[in-house]
Structures are given as C-alpha cells and as structure tokens.
C-alpha positions in Angstrom: 24.1 22.1 -65.9 21.0 23.9 -64.5 19.5 24.1 -68.0 20.2 20.4 -68.8 18.5 18.9 -65.8 15.7 21.3 -66.6 15.5 19.9 -70.1 15.7 16.3 -68.8 12.9 16.8 -66.3 10.5 18.2 -69.4 11.2 15.2 -71.3 10.0 13.0 -68.3 7.4 14.8 -67.9 6.2 14.8 -71.3 7.0 10.7 -71.7 4.7 10.5 -68.4 2.2 12.1 -70.1 2.3 10.3 -73.3 2.4 6.9 -71.2 -0.9 8.0 -69.4 -2.5 8.8 -72.7 -1.9 5.4 -74.0 -2.9 3.8 -70.7 -5.8 1.5 -72.3 -9.4 2.2 -70.5 -10.5 -0.2 -68.3 -12.8 -2.8 -69.2 -16.6 -1.8 -67.6 -18.3 -5.1 -69.3 -19.2 -8.1 -66.8 -19.8 -11.6 -67.6 -23.1 -13.5 -66.3 -23.6 -16.8 -66.1 -27.2 -18.3 -66.2 -27.8 -19.9 -62.8 -29.8 -23.0 -63.9 -26.4 -24.6 -64.3 -25.5 -23.6 -61.0 -28.4 -24.6 -59.1 -26.7 -26.7 -56.2 -23.5 -24.8 -56.4 -21.8 -23.9 -53.6 -19.0 -21.4 -52.9 -16.3 -20.9 -55.8 -18.3 -23.1 -58.0 -20.8 -20.6 -58.8 -19.1 -17.8 -60.9 -21.7 -15.2 -60.2 -20.9 -15.5 -56.4 -19.3 -11.8 -56.4 -22.4 -9.7 -57.5 -24.6 -8.5 -54.9 -27.6 -10.1 -53.6 -31.2 -8.4 -54.4 -32.0 -7.7 -50.9 -33.1 -4.2 -49.9 -31.9 -2.3 -47.0 -32.7 1.4 -46.4 -32.4 1.2 -42.4 -29.6 3.3 -40.7 -29.5 1.5 -37.5 -29.7 -2.0 -36.0 -30.5 -2.8 -32.3 -26.6 -2.6 -31.3 -25.9 0.5 -33.3 -29.0 3.1 -32.5 -28.0 4.5 -29.4 -24.2 5.3 -30.2 -24.9 6.3 -33.9 -28.2 8.4 -33.0 -26.4 10.4 -30.3 -23.1 10.6 -32.9 -25.8 12.1 -35.2 -27.5 14.5 -32.7 -24.3 16.0 -31.4 -23.4 17.2 -34.8 -25.9 19.9 -34.3 -24.0 22.8 -32.8 -27.5 23.6 -30.8 -27.7 20.4 -29.1 -23.6 20.8 -28.1 -23.9 24.2 -26.5 -27.5 23.6 -24.6 -25.5 20.3 -23.1 -22.4 22.3 -22.5 -24.8 24.9 -20.3 -26.2 22.1 -18.7 -23.2 20.6 -17.5 -21.6 24.1 -16.6 -24.7 24.0 -13.5 -22.9 21.0 -12.2 -20.0 23.6 -11.3 -20.7 25.0 -8.0 -19.1 28.3 -9.0 -21.0 29.2 -11.9 -24.3 26.9 -11.3 -27.7 29.4 -11.6 -30.1 27.0 -10.6 -30.4 23.3 -9.8 -28.5 21.3 -12.2 -31.1 18.3 -12.5 -33.3 21.2 -13.8 -30.8 22.4 -16.7 -30.4 18.9 -17.6 -33.9 18.0 -18.1 -35.1 20.1 -21.2 -32.1 18.8 -23.2 -32.7 15.2 -22.3 -36.0 15.6 -23.1 -35.1 16.9 -26.6 -32.8 14.5 -27.0 -35.2 11.6 -26.3 -37.7 13.0 -28.3 -35.6 13.3 -31.5 -34.2 9.7 -30.6 -37.7 8.3 -30.5 -38.9 10.1 -33.7 -35.7 8.5 -35.6 -36.5 5.2 -34.3 -39.8 5.1 -35.4 -38.8 6.6 -39.2 -36.2 3.6 -39.2 -38.6 1.0 -38.1 -40.9 2.2 -40.7 -38.2 1.9 -43.2 -37.6 -1.7 -41.9 -41.2 -2.7 -42.6 -41.2 -1.1 -46.1 -37.9 -3.1 -46.7 -39.6 -6.2 -45.3 -42.4 -5.9 -47.6 -40.5 -5.4 -50.5 -38.2 -8.0 -50.1 -41.1 -10.8 -49.5 -42.6 -10.0 -52.6 -43.2 -12.7 -54.9 -41.9 -13.2 -58.5 -41.5 -16.2 -60.8 -37.8 -17.8 -61.0 -37.0 -20.7 -63.4 -35.9 -23.9 -61.5 -33.9 -26.3 -63.5 -34.6 -29.2 -60.9 -38.3 -28.5 -61.2 -38.3 -27.8 -64.7 -40.7 -25.2 -64.2 -40.9 -21.3 -63.1 -41.1 -21.3 -59.3 -42.4 -18.4 -57.1 -39.5 -16.7 -55.0 -39.2 -13.6 -53.1 -37.5 -10.8 -54.6 -34.5 -10.9 -52.0 -34.0 -14.6 -53.4 -33.5 -13.3 -57.1 -29.9 -13.8 -57.8 -27.8 -12.6 -60.8 -28.0 -15.0 -63.7 -31.3 -16.0 -62.7 -34.4 -16.2 -65.3 -37.4 -14.4 -64.3 -40.7 -14.3 -65.8 -42.7 -11.5 -65.7 -46.5 -11.0 -66.1 -48.6 -8.3 -67.4 -48.9 -5.3 -64.9 -46.1 -6.6 -62.5 -43.3 -4.6 -60.7 -39.9 -5.8 -61.7 -38.1 -7.2 -59.0 -34.7 -6.4 -60.5 -32.8 -5.0 -63.4 -33.6 -7.5 -66.0 -32.2 -8.3 -69.8 -35.1 -9.0 -71.7 -34.7 -12.0 -73.6 -38.0 -12.9 -74.7 -41.3 -11.4 -75.3 -45.2 -12.9 -76.0 -45.6 -9.7 -78.2 -45.3 -10.8 -81.9 -42.9 -7.7 -82.5 -41.1 -8.7 -79.4 -41.6 -5.8 -77.7 -42.7 -5.1 -73.9 -43.8 -1.8 -72.5 -42.5 -0.6 -68.9 -43.5 2.5 -66.5 -40.9 4.1 -64.8 -43.1 6.6 -63.2 -41.8 5.4 -59.6 -38.2 6.0 -60.7 -38.5 9.5 -62.8 -41.9 10.4 -62.6 -43.0 9.7 -66.2 -45.9 8.1 -66.6 -45.8 7.4 -70.4 -44.6 3.9 -71.1 -41.3 3.0 -72.5 -40.5 0.6 -75.4 -38.1 -2.2 -74.8 -37.3 -4.8 -77.5 -35.7 -8.0 -77.0 -31.8 -8.6 -77.6 -31.3 -9.0 -81.4 -29.0 -12.3 -80.3 -32.2 -14.1 -78.7 -34.8 -13.2 -81.7 -34.6 -16.8 -82.8 -35.4 -17.8 -79.6 
C-alpha cells in the first residue's frame, strides 16, 4: 500500500510539472491607440487611460510625511538609537551622570542637522523635477490641426510628438517618420549610458510609405 501511494504521488508530481511546462507564456505586448481620436475623451472613453503619465517625481518626502519619515530613516542607524538611549538614561535619577538636557543636546543637534541636509537635498530634487516637467515639446492637436507646445508632464501615451534637431526626447518614443531621405535619425544616449557616439534609429517599416 505504501509503495502504491508513493507511485501515485510521483505520478501526480510529474503530471503537475508537465502542466506547468505546457502553460502558455504571458503576453507582454500592449496595444496603444492614437490620442488624436480621443482629445476630448473622459474616463473610460480613452483606451490609454491605464498607462502612467509622463510626470517625473524623484522626491522622497511631502510636507506632511517629512518629519515622521525622516526620523524613521535616521533611527534605522544603530549609532543614533544608541546615543538617544544613553541620553534618555540620564533622565533616570539613579544612573544619571550629568544634566539630562546636556546629554540630549548633541543628539538633537545631530538629528536636526541631518534633517536639514535631507530637506535641502529633497528640495533640490523637487526643483529639478519641476524644471524637467515644465520643459516644452510639440504635440499634435486634432482640434487645431497642428503641433502645439505642451509641457513634458502633459505628454500621454499615444500622443504624436514632433522632435527637432538637437532636442531632448520628452519620453520613450516610436519613430514613425523622419525628414531624412533614408528614414533615419541619430540619437545620443550620453545621459543614460555615458556613450557619446550617436546611435542610429530607423522608421518602423510599416510606416515607410507615410
């Protein structure tokens, strides 16, 4: 009986393995619709509504979360916890070596200086994000029948963006047309990978006749 149950268990395990192997791979492709058909669409009318926006945010804190989050991060350092514990011990009359306020002052000073430094760095990140989000690019408008200037943060998945010579790309783009006779364009990715040599990109073959 034990041998039969063991054989049955092995058969089930091998069957489960075969089923896992036969399981189809997840489809990682996505369908993007042109936004020129959905300029005034709201809510569920726009099929691209599930995609993330183009706004950049690299800041760590908000006005409300700064103090608790910063203290939480600082007390992840063992040294800070240790010195706060030593300072608090001085408030116990039996073990205090000197005035409790004097013991607490250095710890508060260190925590305050670190918090101010983190706040300044986060403010600089906020300023950089704001500068990048408010850079201009040309996005096609169906209502005006021409390319309109928009901020980078206002670019959405499915927009038609017009790029000019020596211009920074506002987002990941698919090359649909080029003024070059060979339907090519050259981009520099030094800010991403440090390579200064130009990389060649070609128009999608389906759009050669465009």
